[in-house]
Every structure is written in structure tokens, then in C-alpha cells.
C-alpha positions as CSV (number, residue, x, y, z in Angstrom):
1,M,3.6,152.9,146.9
2,I,6.9,151.3,147.7
3,L,8.9,150.3,144.7
4,Y,11.5,147.5,145.2
5,I,14.1,147.6,142.4
6,A,15.9,144.2,142.3
7,E,19.0,143.3,140.4
8,K,17.4,140.6,138.4
9,P,14.0,139.0,137.9
10,S,14.7,135.9,140.2
11,L,15.4,138.3,143.1
12,G,12.4,140.3,142.2
13,R,10.1,137.3,142.3
14,A,11.6,136.2,145.7
15,I,10.6,139.6,147.1
16,A,7.2,139.6,145.6
17,D,6.5,136.1,147.0
18,V,6.4,137.5,150.5
19,L,4.3,140.6,149.8
20,P,0.5,140.7,150.4
21,K,-1.5,138.4,148.0
22,P,-2.9,138.3,145.5
23,L,-0.1,139.3,143.2
24,K,-0.7,140.9,139.8
25,K,2.0,140.3,137.2
26,G,2.7,143.1,134.7
27,E,5.2,143.5,131.9
28,G,8.5,143.9,133.8
29,F,7.0,144.2,137.3
30,I,4.8,142.5,140.0
31,R,2.2,144.4,142.0
32,A,1.1,143.3,145.5
33,A,-2.4,143.5,146.9
34,N,-1.4,146.5,149.0
35,G,-0.3,148.4,145.9
36,D,3.5,148.0,146.5
37,C,5.5,147.0,143.4
38,V,8.6,144.9,142.6
39,S,10.5,145.5,139.4
40,W,14.0,144.7,138.3
41,C,17.0,145.4,136.3
42,V,18.3,142.6,134.1
43,G,21.9,143.0,135.0
44,H,23.1,146.5,134.0
45,L,20.4,148.4,132.0
46,L,23.0,151.1,131.2
47,E,26.4,150.9,129.7
48,Q,29.2,153.4,129.3
49,A,29.4,155.2,126.0
50,E,32.1,154.3,123.5
51,P,34.9,156.8,122.9
52,D,33.3,158.1,119.7
53,A,30.3,159.3,121.8
54,Y,32.7,161.9,123.1
55,S,34.1,162.9,119.7
56,P,33.4,161.3,116.3
57,E,37.2,161.3,115.5
58,Y,37.7,158.6,118.2
59,K,36.0,156.0,116.0
60,S,39.4,155.6,114.3
61,W,42.2,154.2,116.5
62,K,45.0,156.8,116.3
63,F,47.8,157.2,118.7
64,E,47.6,161.0,118.8
65,H,44.1,160.8,120.4
66,L,45.5,159.1,123.5
67,P,44.9,159.2,126.3
68,I,41.1,159.7,126.0
69,V,39.8,161.0,129.3
70,P,36.1,162.2,129.4
71,D,35.4,165.4,131.2
72,V,31.8,164.4,131.8
73,W,31.1,160.7,131.8
74,K,28.3,159.5,129.5
75,M,26.0,156.6,129.9
76,K,23.6,155.1,127.4
77,P,20.7,152.6,127.8
78,K,21.5,149.2,126.4
79,Y,19.5,148.7,123.2
80,K,17.6,145.6,124.4
81,M,16.9,147.1,127.8
82,R,15.0,150.2,126.7
83,G,11.7,148.6,127.4
84,Q,12.6,147.7,131.0
85,I,14.0,151.2,131.6
86,A,10.6,152.6,130.4
87,V,8.8,150.3,132.8
88,L,11.0,151.5,135.7
89,R,10.6,155.2,134.6
90,G,6.8,154.9,135.0
91,L,7.0,153.0,138.3
92,V,9.6,155.4,139.8
93,K,7.3,158.4,139.1
94,E,4.4,156.6,140.8
95,A,6.4,155.5,143.8
96,T,6.5,157.3,147.1
97,Q,9.3,155.2,148.4
98,L,12.2,153.5,146.6
99,V,14.1,150.5,147.8
100,N,17.4,149.5,146.3
101,A,17.3,145.7,146.2
102,G,20.5,145.1,144.2
103,D,22.7,142.1,145.2
104,P,24.6,142.7,148.4
105,D,27.8,143.7,146.9
106,R,29.6,146.7,145.3
107,E,28.3,146.0,141.8
108,G,24.8,145.3,143.0
109,Q,24.7,148.6,144.8
110,L,25.9,150.6,141.8
111,L,23.7,148.7,139.4
112,V,20.5,150.0,141.0
113,D,21.9,153.4,142.0
114,E,22.9,154.2,138.4
115,I,19.3,153.6,137.1
116,I,17.8,155.7,139.9
117,A,20.2,158.5,138.9
118,H,19.5,158.0,135.2
119,L,15.8,158.4,135.8
120,G,16.4,161.7,137.5
121,V,15.3,160.9,141.0
122,K,16.0,163.8,143.3
123,G,15.0,165.5,146.5
124,A,13.2,163.7,149.3
125,K,12.6,160.6,147.2
126,L,16.3,160.1,146.7
127,Q,17.2,161.1,150.3
128,Q,14.7,158.7,151.8
129,A,15.5,155.7,149.5
130,K,16.1,152.4,151.4
131,R,18.5,149.5,151.0
132,L,17.3,145.9,151.1
133,L,20.1,143.3,151.6
134,I,19.1,139.8,150.7
135,S,21.5,136.9,150.8
136,D,19.0,134.0,151.0
137,L,16.1,133.7,148.5
138,N,13.9,131.6,150.7
139,P,10.7,133.3,151.9
140,Q,11.5,133.3,155.6
141,A,14.9,134.9,154.9
142,V,13.5,137.5,152.6
143,T,10.8,138.4,155.2
144,R,13.6,138.9,157.8
145,A,15.5,141.1,155.4
146,L,12.4,143.3,154.7
147,G,12.3,143.9,158.4
148,Q,15.8,145.2,158.4
149,L,15.8,147.9,155.8
150,R,18.6,150.5,156.0
151,S,19.1,153.9,154.5
152,N,20.5,153.7,150.9
153,R,22.6,156.7,151.8
154,E,24.7,154.5,154.1
155,F,26.0,152.8,150.9
156,I,27.1,155.8,148.9
157,P,30.8,155.0,149.6
158,L,30.2,151.5,148.3
159,S,28.6,152.8,145.1
160,T,31.3,155.4,144.7
161,S,34.1,152.8,144.9
162,A,32.3,150.7,142.3
163,L,31.9,153.8,140.1
164,A,35.7,154.5,140.4
165,R,36.6,150.9,139.7
166,S,34.5,150.8,136.5
167,R,35.8,154.1,135.3
168,A,39.4,153.0,136.0
169,D,38.8,149.9,134.0
170,W,37.5,151.9,131.1
171,L,40.2,154.5,131.1
172,Y,43.1,152.0,131.5
173,G,41.7,149.2,129.3
174,M,40.6,151.3,126.4
175,N,43.7,153.6,126.2
176,M,46.3,150.9,126.8
177,T,44.6,148.5,124.4
178,R,44.5,151.1,121.6
179,A,48.1,152.2,122.3
180,Y,49.6,148.7,122.1
181,T,47.3,147.5,119.3
182,I,48.5,150.5,117.2
183,Q,52.1,149.9,118.1
184,G,51.7,146.1,117.4
185,R,50.7,146.8,113.8
186,K,54.0,148.5,113.2
187,V,55.8,145.2,113.9
188,G,53.4,143.1,111.8
189,Y,51.0,141.9,114.6
190,Q,47.5,142.2,113.3
191,G,45.4,141.3,116.3
192,V,43.9,143.4,119.1
193,L,46.3,143.5,122.0
194,S,43.9,143.7,124.9
195,V,45.3,145.2,128.0
196,G,43.4,145.4,131.3
197,R,44.0,146.8,134.8
198,V,43.6,143.3,136.3
199,Q,43.8,140.8,133.5
200,T,47.2,141.9,132.3
201,P,49.0,141.6,135.7
202,L,47.3,138.2,136.1
203,L,48.7,137.1,132.7
204,G,52.0,138.5,133.8
205,L,52.1,136.1,136.8
206,V,51.6,133.1,134.5
207,V,54.1,134.2,131.9
208,R,56.8,134.8,134.5
209,R,56.1,131.5,136.2
210,D,56.4,129.7,132.8
211,E,59.6,131.5,132.1
212,E,61.0,130.6,135.5
213,I,60.2,127.0,134.9
214,N,61.7,127.0,131.4
215,D,64.9,128.7,132.6
216,F,65.2,126.4,135.7
217,V,68.4,124.4,136.0
218,S,68.1,121.5,138.5
219,K,70.9,120.9,140.9
220,P,71.6,118.0,143.3
221,F,71.5,118.5,147.0
222,Y,72.1,116.1,149.9
223,E,70.4,115.2,153.2
224,V,71.6,112.8,155.9
225,V,69.2,110.7,157.9
226,A,70.3,108.9,161.1
227,H,68.6,105.5,161.8
228,L,68.4,105.3,165.6
229,T,67.4,102.7,168.2
230,T,66.7,102.9,171.9
231,D,68.0,100.3,174.4
232,A,64.5,98.7,174.0
233,Q,65.2,98.3,170.3
234,Q,62.6,101.0,169.3
235,A,63.6,102.4,165.9
236,F,63.0,105.8,164.5
237,T,64.9,108.3,162.3
238,A,66.2,111.9,162.7
239,K,67.4,114.4,160.1
240,W,70.8,116.2,160.1
241,Q,70.7,119.9,160.8
242,P,73.9,121.5,159.2
243,S,75.8,123.9,161.4
244,E,77.0,127.4,160.5
245,A,80.4,125.9,159.5
246,C,78.6,124.2,156.6
247,E,77.2,127.4,155.1
248,P,79.9,127.7,152.4
249,Y,78.6,124.4,151.0
250,M,74.9,125.3,151.1
251,D,72.5,127.3,148.9
252,E,70.3,130.2,150.1
253,D,67.6,127.8,151.1
254,G,69.8,125.9,153.4
255,R,70.4,122.8,151.3
256,V,73.7,121.1,151.3
257,L,75.3,121.0,147.8
258,S,78.5,119.1,148.7
259,K,78.1,115.4,148.4
260,G,81.5,114.9,150.1
261,L,80.4,116.8,153.2
262,A,77.2,114.8,153.5
263,Q,79.2,111.5,153.0
264,N,81.6,112.5,155.7
265,V,78.7,113.0,158.1
266,V,77.3,109.5,157.2
267,G,80.7,108.0,158.0
268,R,81.1,109.8,161.3
269,I,77.7,108.8,162.7
270,T,77.3,105.2,161.6
271,G,77.7,102.9,164.6
272,K,78.1,105.8,167.1
273,N,76.1,106.6,170.2
274,G,73.9,109.7,170.3
275,T,72.4,111.7,173.2
276,V,68.9,113.2,173.5
277,E,69.7,116.9,174.1
278,K,66.2,118.3,174.2
279,V,62.6,117.1,174.2
280,T,59.9,119.7,173.7
281,A,56.3,118.5,173.9
282,Q,53.6,121.1,173.3
283,D,49.8,120.7,173.4
284,K,48.3,122.4,170.4
285,K,44.8,123.0,169.0
286,L,43.5,123.9,165.6
287,N,40.1,125.5,165.3
288,A,37.7,124.8,162.5
289,P,38.3,126.8,159.2
290,L,35.9,129.6,158.7
291,P,32.9,129.2,156.4
292,Y,33.5,129.9,152.8
293,N,33.6,133.1,150.8
294,L,33.6,132.6,147.0
295,S,37.4,132.6,146.5
296,S,38.1,130.1,149.2
297,L,35.3,127.8,147.9
298,Q,36.7,128.1,144.3
299,I,40.2,127.2,145.5
300,D,39.0,124.2,147.5
301,A,36.7,123.0,144.6
302,A,39.6,123.4,142.2
303,K,41.9,121.3,144.4
304,R,39.3,118.6,145.2
305,F,37.2,118.3,142.1
306,G,39.3,120.0,139.4
307,M,36.5,122.6,138.8
308,S,37.4,125.9,137.2
309,A,36.6,129.2,139.0
310,K,33.8,129.9,136.5
311,T,32.2,126.5,136.9
312,V,32.1,127.0,140.7
313,L,30.6,130.4,140.4
314,D,28.0,129.2,137.9
315,T,27.2,126.3,140.1
316,C,26.9,128.5,143.2
317,Q,24.6,130.8,141.3
318,S,22.3,127.9,140.4
319,L,22.3,126.7,144.0
320,Y,21.4,130.2,145.2
321,E,18.8,131.3,142.6
322,R,17.3,128.1,141.3
323,H,17.5,125.7,144.2
324,K,17.7,128.3,147.0
325,L,20.0,126.0,149.0
326,I,22.9,128.4,149.7
327,T,23.1,132.1,150.6
328,Y,24.4,134.8,148.3
329,P,27.5,133.3,146.6
330,R,29.5,136.4,145.4
331,S,30.6,137.1,149.0
332,D,34.1,138.2,150.0
333,S,33.4,137.6,153.7
334,R,34.0,134.5,155.7
335,Y,32.1,135.7,158.8
336,L,28.5,135.6,160.0
337,P,26.3,138.1,161.9
338,A,26.1,137.3,165.6
339,E,22.3,137.3,165.5
340,Q,22.4,134.5,162.9
341,H,23.7,132.0,165.5
342,A,20.2,131.7,166.7
343,M,19.3,130.1,163.4
344,A,22.0,127.4,163.8
345,P,19.7,124.6,165.2
346,S,17.4,125.1,162.3
347,V,20.1,125.2,159.6
348,I,21.9,122.1,161.1
349,A,18.6,120.2,161.2
350,T,18.0,121.1,157.6
351,V,21.4,120.0,156.5
352,N,21.2,116.7,158.4
353,K,17.8,116.0,156.9
354,G,18.9,116.6,153.3
355,A,22.6,115.5,153.5
356,A,22.8,113.0,156.3
357,E,25.9,111.5,154.8
358,L,27.9,114.4,156.1
359,T,27.6,113.3,159.8
360,Q,26.8,109.7,159.4
361,G,28.7,107.6,162.0
362,I,30.3,110.6,163.7
363,D,29.5,112.9,166.6
364,A,26.5,115.1,166.1
365,P,27.2,118.9,165.7
366,N,26.6,120.9,168.8
367,A,24.5,124.0,167.9
368,K,25.5,125.7,171.2
369,L,29.1,126.0,170.2
370,K,30.0,129.4,168.7
371,S,33.1,129.6,166.6
372,K,35.0,132.8,165.7
373,A,32.9,132.9,162.5
374,W,30.2,134.9,164.3
375,N,31.6,138.4,164.3
376,D,29.6,141.5,163.5
377,K,32.7,143.6,163.0
378,K,33.7,141.5,160.0
379,V,30.3,141.6,158.3
380,D,28.9,144.4,156.3
381,A,26.7,144.1,153.2
382,H,27.2,140.3,152.9
383,H,28.3,137.4,155.0
384,A,29.9,134.0,154.4
385,I,28.3,131.4,152.1
386,I,26.3,128.9,154.2
387,P,23.4,126.5,153.6
388,T,19.9,127.9,153.8
389,E,16.9,126.5,155.8
390,K,15.7,124.7,152.8
391,V,16.1,120.9,152.8
392,A,18.3,119.7,149.9
393,N,17.1,117.0,147.5
394,L,20.5,115.8,146.5
395,A,19.1,113.4,143.9
396,S,17.7,116.4,142.0
397,L,21.1,118.2,141.8
398,S,23.7,117.9,139.1
399,P,27.0,116.2,140.2
400,A,28.7,119.6,140.4
401,E,25.8,121.1,142.4
402,K,25.9,118.2,144.8
403,Q,29.6,118.5,145.3
404,I,29.5,122.3,145.9
405,Y,26.4,122.1,148.2
406,L,28.1,119.4,150.3
407,Q,31.3,121.5,150.5
408,V,29.4,124.5,151.7
409,A,27.3,122.5,154.2
410,R,30.3,120.6,155.6
411,Q,32.3,123.9,156.1
412,Y,29.3,125.3,158.0
413,L,28.9,122.2,160.2
414,M,32.6,122.5,161.2
415,Q,31.6,125.5,163.2
416,F,29.7,123.3,165.6
417,Y,32.5,120.9,166.5
418,P,35.3,121.4,169.1
419,A,38.9,122.1,168.1
420,Y,41.2,119.5,166.8
421,L,43.7,118.8,169.6
422,Y,47.1,117.2,169.3
423,K,50.5,117.1,171.0
424,E,53.6,118.0,169.0
425,T,56.9,116.7,170.2
426,V,60.3,118.0,168.8
427,V,63.4,116.0,169.8
428,E,67.0,117.2,169.3
429,I,69.8,114.6,169.3
430,V,73.5,115.0,169.1
431,I,75.6,112.3,167.3
432,A,79.4,112.7,166.9
433,G,79.0,116.5,167.4
434,G,76.3,116.9,164.8
435,L,72.7,118.0,165.5
436,F,69.8,115.9,164.3
437,K,66.1,116.6,164.7
438,T,62.8,114.7,164.6
439,K,59.3,115.7,165.1
440,A,56.1,113.7,165.9
441,K,52.5,114.4,166.3
442,Q,50.0,112.7,168.6
443,E,46.3,113.1,168.1
444,N,44.3,113.8,171.3
445,A,40.9,114.8,170.1
446,I,39.8,114.8,166.4
447,G,37.1,117.5,166.8
448,W,35.9,119.0,163.5
449,K,38.2,116.8,161.5
450,Q,35.7,114.1,161.9
451,L,33.8,115.7,159.0
452,L,36.9,115.4,156.8
453,K,37.5,111.7,157.7
454,Q,33.8,111.0,157.0
455,A,34.1,112.7,153.6
456,Q,37.2,110.6,152.9
457,S,35.4,107.4,153.8
458,N,32.4,108.3,151.6
459,A,34.6,109.0,148.5
460,N,34.7,106.4,145.7
461,N,38.3,105.3,145.3
462,G,39.4,108.8,146.3
463,A,37.8,110.3,143.3
464,N,36.0,113.0,145.3
465,S,38.3,112.8,148.3
466,V,39.4,115.6,150.5
467,E,42.8,117.0,149.4
468,K,46.0,115.6,150.6
469,G,47.2,117.3,153.7
470,D,43.7,117.6,155.2
471,D,44.4,114.4,157.1
472,E,48.1,113.8,157.0
473,E,49.7,110.7,158.3
474,L,50.9,111.1,161.8
475,A,54.6,110.5,162.5
476,T,55.4,108.6,165.7
477,I,58.5,108.3,167.8
478,P,59.1,106.3,171.0
479,P,59.0,108.0,174.4
480,L,62.3,109.8,174.9
481,T,63.9,111.8,177.7
482,Q,66.6,114.4,177.9
483,G,70.1,112.7,178.4
484,Q,68.9,109.4,177.1
485,S,71.5,107.4,175.1
486,L,70.7,106.1,171.6
487,L,72.5,104.0,169.0
488,C,72.9,105.3,165.4
489,Q,72.9,102.0,163.6
490,R,73.6,103.7,160.3
491,G,73.6,107.0,158.5
492,E,71.9,107.3,155.2
493,L,72.8,109.7,152.4
494,L,69.8,111.0,150.4
495,E,70.5,112.6,147.1
496,K,67.8,114.9,145.8
497,Q,67.2,117.3,143.0
498,T,66.1,120.9,143.3
499,Q,62.6,121.2,141.7
500,P,61.3,124.1,139.5
501,P,58.2,125.9,140.7
502,K,55.0,124.4,139.5
503,H,52.8,125.7,136.7
504,F,49.7,127.6,137.9
505,T,46.4,125.7,138.2
506,D,42.9,127.1,138.8
507,A,43.4,126.7,142.5
508,T,46.9,128.3,142.7
509,L,46.0,131.1,140.3
510,L,43.0,132.0,142.4
511,G,45.2,131.8,145.5
512,A,47.6,134.2,143.9
513,M,44.8,136.6,143.1
514,T,43.4,136.5,146.7
515,G,46.9,136.9,148.3
516,I,48.4,139.2,145.7
517,N,50.7,140.9,148.3
518,R,53.0,137.9,148.0
519,Y,53.7,138.8,144.4
520,V,54.1,142.5,144.8
521,T,57.7,143.5,144.1
522,D,57.7,147.0,145.6
523,P,58.4,146.7,149.3
524,E,56.7,150.1,150.0
525,I,53.5,149.0,148.3
526,R,53.7,145.6,150.1
527,K,53.7,147.5,153.4
528,I,50.5,149.3,152.5
529,L,48.6,146.1,151.5
530,K,46.9,143.9,153.9
531,D,47.0,140.1,153.8
532,T,43.4,140.1,152.6
533,D,44.0,142.5,149.7
534,G,43.5,140.8,146.4
535,L,43.6,141.2,142.6
536,G,40.1,141.7,141.3
537,T,37.0,141.0,143.4
538,E,35.0,137.9,144.4
539,A,32.5,138.6,141.6
540,T,35.1,139.2,138.9
541,R,38.0,136.8,139.4
542,A,36.4,133.8,137.6
543,G,35.5,136.0,134.6
544,I,39.0,137.5,134.4
545,I,40.6,134.1,134.3
546,E,38.2,132.9,131.7
547,L,38.7,136.0,129.6
548,L,42.4,135.3,129.3
549,F,41.5,131.9,127.9
550,K,38.9,133.4,125.5
551,R,41.5,135.8,124.2
552,S,44.0,133.0,123.6
553,F,46.5,134.4,126.1
554,L,46.3,131.3,128.2
555,V,45.6,127.6,127.5
556,R,44.9,124.6,129.8
557,Q,46.9,121.4,129.7
558,G,45.0,119.1,132.0
559,K,44.9,121.0,135.3
560,T,47.9,123.1,134.3
561,I,47.5,126.7,133.0
562,I,50.2,128.0,130.7
563,A,50.7,131.2,128.6
564,T,50.5,131.1,124.8
565,D,53.0,132.7,122.4
566,V,50.6,135.7,122.1
567,G,50.3,136.0,125.9
568,K,54.1,135.9,126.3
569,G,54.6,138.3,123.5
570,L,52.2,140.8,125.0
571,I,53.7,140.7,128.5
572,N,57.2,141.0,127.1
573,S,56.1,144.1,125.1
574,L,54.5,146.0,127.9
575,P,56.3,148.1,130.6
576,L,56.9,146.1,133.8
577,S,54.5,148.3,135.8
578,A,51.6,147.1,133.5
579,T,52.4,143.5,133.9
580,T,53.0,143.3,137.7
581,P,50.3,143.5,140.3
582,D,51.9,146.3,142.3
583,M,50.0,149.2,140.7
584,T,46.6,147.5,140.5
585,A,46.9,145.9,144.0
586,L,47.5,149.4,145.3
587,W,44.4,150.6,143.4
588,E,42.3,147.8,144.9
589,N,43.4,148.8,148.3
590,T,42.5,152.4,147.7
591,L,39.1,151.4,146.3
592,D,38.4,149.3,149.4
593,S,39.3,152.2,151.7
594,M,36.9,154.4,149.5
595,S,34.1,152.0,150.3
596,R,34.8,152.6,154.0
597,K,34.8,156.4,153.6
598,E,38.5,156.6,154.2
599,T,39.5,157.8,150.7
600,Q,37.8,160.3,148.3
601,Y,37.0,159.6,144.7
602,Q,39.4,162.2,143.3
603,A,42.2,160.9,145.4
604,F,42.0,157.7,143.4
605,M,41.2,159.0,139.9
606,Q,43.8,161.8,139.7
607,P,46.9,159.7,140.3
608,L,45.4,157.1,137.9
609,I,45.1,159.6,135.1
610,S,48.6,160.9,135.7
611,K,50.0,157.3,135.6
612,L,48.0,156.7,132.4
613,D,49.7,159.7,130.7
614,E,53.1,158.2,131.6
615,L,52.2,154.8,130.3
616,I,50.8,156.1,126.9
617,T,54.0,158.2,126.4
618,Q,56.1,155.1,127.2
619,A,54.0,153.0,124.8
620,G,54.7,155.5,122.0
621,S,58.4,155.4,122.5
622,V,58.9,151.6,122.2
623,L,57.9,149.1,119.6
624,P,56.5,145.7,120.8
625,T,59.2,143.7,119.2
626,A,58.4,140.6,121.3
627,L,55.3,140.2,119.0
628,Q,57.2,140.1,115.7
629,G,56.4,136.9,113.9
630,V,53.7,135.9,116.4
631,K,50.4,134.9,114.7
632,S,47.3,136.6,116.1
633,P,44.4,134.4,117.3
634,T,40.9,134.6,115.7
635,P,40.1,138.3,115.5
636,F,37.6,139.8,117.9
637,K,35.9,143.2,117.9
638,K,38.1,146.2,118.7
639,K,35.7,147.4,121.4
640,S,36.3,144.3,123.5
641,Y,39.2,146.0,125.2
642,A,37.9,145.7,128.7
643,R,37.1,143.3,131.4
644,K,34.2,141.0,130.7
645,S,31.2,141.0,133.1
646,T,31.1,138.0,135.3
647,K,27.3,137.9,135.7
648,T,26.0,134.3,135.2
649,A,24.0,132.8,132.5
650,S,20.8,133.9,134.3
651,T,21.5,137.4,133.1
652,P,22.1,138.7,129.6
653,K,25.8,138.8,128.5
654,K,27.3,142.3,128.6
655,A,29.8,143.8,126.3
656,V,33.3,142.9,127.5
657,N,34.5,145.3,130.2
658,K,31.7,147.7,129.8
659,P,32.2,149.8,132.9
660,R,29.3,150.1,135.4
661,T,29.3,153.9,135.6
662,T,26.8,156.7,135.7
663,K,26.8,160.5,135.9
664,S,27.9,161.3,139.4
665,K,28.8,164.2,141.6
666,A,31.8,162.2,142.7
């Protein structure tokens, strides 16, 4: 008997639906006519033991206990999941073949692996276990996936990296939270000071941005614009480019701070002739953006619809599980398997049938085109989020579901349009010895941008329009040639003010998490990180952001996200290394290399434990005075020290930051 162990019941039902009929439903499983069975977890069936499971004395929070580092990690069944564990125990004994059908990500791999380990599976049955990767719950896609089973052993590094991540979260979160909560009481702060490996550096980004804005002092700066005409009375403008001689009067960003200098330039060029020194015209092309992964979809939806990261994730999960209209949403990949290009005509036809508004009045997508999205080297357990071969009934979707489905479908259709072609012309002009520049853009072929223009025209008064910048207004200049004489009718002085950085929004905070190397302060660490390295994972980012709101560290003011007094007090009480992304970004990079067999488990855990020793010692030597006089928010349970699970409402809620670990040889 083959036993398929799915991550959740909805996935289990999708697998059972393509097995031989008739199906017989049991308590916690479905048996097919050929005897094969499908059962499931309901999220994590196991949770990591609390500190007092290692020693009763750890039930009390005392500084002398820290850091608490288990020698042998303990797991315990979740109380409400004991029945399902019993069901799986019986089926595993009966089975001759096991298939891990967890979601196609790091957490999904570990979630099933840990229950297999907990049930004591060994020997040939363990060695011969298979892996089923399903990213589309429609029957034809599930059937295809069943024909492409892989050895579960291939995914041991993925499971090990998830194990290391969860243990790191437990070690760091539990010990640091206890340490700073204990110290906080000494200065009169009565709340729990939750510290997390990812949540705290994220909070640090917001606190530092808020402080930078509060401390910002605006200064005036000056620009000069030349209003020019040709002999044919064609008018245009060009902007002054200050020379090296002006540097003493400029700031580090090249802005002129001396009004007198700018006024002098205005006086020198008004009424004078200028000469075209250089004309550079270049044909350029812009290929379609790649299909979405979860973060890029969350960022676009935040910009265009004002959706929070959690709303986007929950909406995607509904479109995937309930409506079966999109593929697996918790993906970190923006690429597609090459073989999937053969499905393009079918998927395009499906999208056009259910969402004809996307291509109404524009060129039809060409299924023969193959963008750079199809790249097997960039695809492993999961691929980009794309529409499925199921026709959408837009009228049956909620407004958010419709918006997200159309975003995903439009981004997929872009792959079947030619590049956007344009000519960029840069002109340099000399007037009275000063250099002026202007730039223009001429559209040659609109290509994939047709889809964005169509989206704009469909929007109601711009309410759901594409973001500004997707279709910027094109600047134009008259035809100019090198050596051509021009008249500067007048110079214009523009007085401007330096602007503070903007507060974070959902979109920019997600952007910071996905491109965290921009915020890493240590140049050596920045060298190690790749552009794609991020803070947190696709599956966890929305939950981490929401957790900071739930713990009253952050609040929203419209689309703006700002830190509360508690959030500021916590960050200003912690050592810098705990509040910047350097350390955790490096950890994420190491975990990623572990999933690719490039780093060993102990090579990650040992430095982490050593660093934790240092941090606890540091915590004990300094009182968190920044929290004196700060009122704590509504109390929450002490044990909620760790990162909250980001599983959607379709699965039971887990205890906050319960690590997904199991006994392991790692």
C-alpha cells in the first residue's frame, strides 16, 4: 500500500481525487479502490518542547539559567493533534511505500519528515520514501505530479536547513526574550520584551527610519533650467550640470547649496546662444518582468491596491486551495520549468476565457514566444506563481481575490509579448561655458506594456490603476544635431528643499526584507550576500510583519508604518547586532547554502550558540534604560517569545514561534 502524507486535508483531497475510484473516506484518511491511502497533517502535528521539559527549574525566568541550549532536542505531539498522529501511526505501519506530499517548500518538507521520524520509520521504508511536489491542485496537474515522483532523500538538505532555522529561532528568541524581559523589570517595564532573530532587525529598520525622519533638517538647494529654442522656434528645456569648480558649494549628493552661484548662472545664460556639443541616440529594449513569486506579488499589491502582506498571502492561499486558480503561492522563485512552456497555449486560452478584460482591444499573446522565465536551472522544489488551467469565474471571487488573480494572470501573459522598444536620446549643450543636459524617450514598439495600458484604461478613476512609473509620460525634444546653434531665451532658478526619507509602507518594508543586503552595515557581510538574499522567507515575511503589529511594536497610520514607544524603547535597549540585519542576513545565506548541500548543520549551529553566549553576557551587563517610563501593551503569555507561524486560516493556529524541529542525526 502506498501512503501519501499531505501537509493539510485540502492537498490530501486533491491527491485522492485522481486515485482509482471508488474512494472510501475514513477518520483522517481516504482509501482508494486499489488500496492506496492518502492521509495528512494539519499543519505541524508536533511542536518543540518548552524549556521546562528539559529541566523543571526553567519554568521560572531567571537570568542565571541563560542561555538554555538543549543537548538533545525534544518534540511533543500537539494536544489537539494526537488523534491524527494515531491515524498516521497505523497507516505508516500498514504501508509498503511512503510519499512525502508536504507543500513544495522548506517548511513543507520538514513538516512531513518530522512526523515520519517521530513514528520511528527506519530501514528500507525510510530509504525508499518518495517526494511528491504539487504546485497546482487541479486534477490534471496532480496527475502529472504523481508521474514525476522523486526520492525523498534528495530533499534531506532542504529538511536540514528548515530544522536548523527552527532551532535557531527557538534558541535565539527564547533566550534573548527571557534575558531582556528580566532586565526590563529592573527598570520598571512590566511587559514581555519579545526578541526574535528576524522580527527584531525588521523592527530596527523601522525605528531607525523613524528616527532619521524625526532628526532630519531640511535645507534649500538650487537648480538652473535653460529655456531653449531652435531657429525653427521649437522650444525645450535643459538642466545645468555643475562643474568640478562648483563642488565647494555642493552637498555629497551633488546638489548646489549656494543661491548666489545659481543666480550667477541664470544671469550668464539668459539671452545667450548655446551650442549642441553631443547627441547620443540609443535604441533600447525592456523585456517583460518575470512572473511573480510571493514577495514580488505582495509588493505590487501593496503599491497598487494598498493590501497588507498578510492579506495578499491569505488571498493567494484561497485562490490556490479553494478556487484552484493559481499555483502554489508560497514560492520564492520567479522562474518556470522549461517543459511547462508546452502548457502555455492551454493556460493562455483559459485566462482569456475567464478574464477576457486583460487582453481586450490589444494584440493577442503569442504562445510561441519563450521569455527568460523558462529556466530549469532557476527552478527546484517550486516555481513562479502562475494561473492554472481552470477557467476563472470572476463574479464568484471577492474583490481582493479578483485583483490578485488578475495581477498573477497579467504577469503571466506578459511572457508572451515582445519586448518594449524605445529610443533614448541624450543631448549635451554648452551655454556661456556651462554644461546643460536634456534627455528624451521615443517609443518604438509598446510590446508587453500593452497589458499595463489596458489595465489603466479598465481602472475606475484610477482606483485600481497600475502604479505610477509603469507608464511614465515620455519627454520629447526637437531633432538636434551636433554643432547646432540654439538660443537660451531665459535661465530659470528653481529653489527646492531636501526631503527626509519616507516612512516605511507594506510595500517598501517587504522590499527591504527581500533586498536586505542594502541595509547591511558590515561591508564584509555585504560581500557574502547575494542580491537575492532576504530577511525571512516567502512563507514567513507576512507573519513577521503582522506579529510586530500584534505585539504593539508597530502601528499603521494610513499606508504608513511607524514604531511605537515600546518598539523604539526595545530597539534602543538592545545591542546593535541584535537590531541590524547583518547577523540574521548572514544566517539566512548560510541556511540557503545548507539547502544546496554547501554547508553542514554544525557549521551553522556552533557559531550561533557562541554568538548567543556573547549576547546574553552583554544583556546582563546593561540595563534597558530606554524603556524607563514606557507603559507596556496588553500582556501576553510569556511563552510567546518566538516567531508566529504564517500558515493561513485553513490550518489551525500554532503557538507563536514554535520551532518546526524533530530529533535528528544532524
